[in-house]
N, C-alpha and C positions, 0 to 999 in steps of 0.2 A: 158341604159335605154333597155330593150326589151319589145318586145309586139307580143304576141301570140293570131291565131284566128283558130276557127274549126267552123263547122256546125254539131252539132249530132244530134242523133232522145232522147237521153237522154232528162232526165228532169232537173230543174230548181235545186232543190231538189237536186236527186242523184250522180250532177256534183260539188254540193258547198258539199257536203256530201266527194266524190269523192277525189276531193283535199284536204281536211282536213284532213281526214285520210291517207292517202299517205306519202302525207308531213308532215309531225306530225312522221309516225312513220321512216321515212329518214332521217330528216332532222331536228336537235332541234331549231324549229319552236313553236311557239304559235300563237293561235288565237288573235288580239288585237285590233278585229271589223267585224259586219257580217249586213246582212238585209237579206231580203229577195230574194234579184238577185245577194248578193257580199258575199263574204268572204277573208277578210285579214288577212296575216300572215306575219309572222318577228320573226329574231331570229338572231344566228350571223353569217349565207349565206345571210343575206340580208332579202329584203320584198317583197311580193308580193302579188295581188288581182286579184281573179278571178269573174269576173262579169261575170253574161252569160241573155239571153232574149228570148222569144219567136221571132221565124223569121217565121212565116209559120208555118207547120208541123214540123219543126223542131225548134231547139236551138240553138241559135249562142254564141260562150262562146269568152271571152277576158280575159288572162293573162298578166298582165303586171311586171314584176319585176326591182329590180334596180340595177338589175350588167348586166355585160358584158353577150352573149349568149354562152360564155365554162365555165362559173360559173358553182358550179357546183348545186344552186338553179336553174338554168336555164334548165340543164339536166334534172332535173327529175320533172319540172313545162312540159319536153316538152316527158317526160314521162306519166306523169298525162293524157294532151294530146290524146298521143296514144292510152290509154284505153277504151276513150268513141267511143262509138257504131255507125257509120253511120247511117244503117238502124236499123229501131224495129227487133229484135229475132237474131240481131250480140250479136255473142258469144265473152264474154273476156273474156280471159286466168286470171285464179288464181293470186294473186299476188306470 
């Protein structure tokens, strides 16, 4: 299992929507669970859970996969995490 963590200026809703949108577009995954702070996606490439909560002015994001860090799922999770803005006003390059 691999775990990733990142502080971002993005809202919880935006983080979870971005994770779901990007990963479902790039991999054969489907949403299997969600709540106000997390989304879980699963498919042929494995399972990932994104969890986000406010930490002061920022949002702390955790992503846990059931794969090795070199898997296709993990590479795309790292891609999603890299797209999250560090500070308000940071511009994210379109996909």
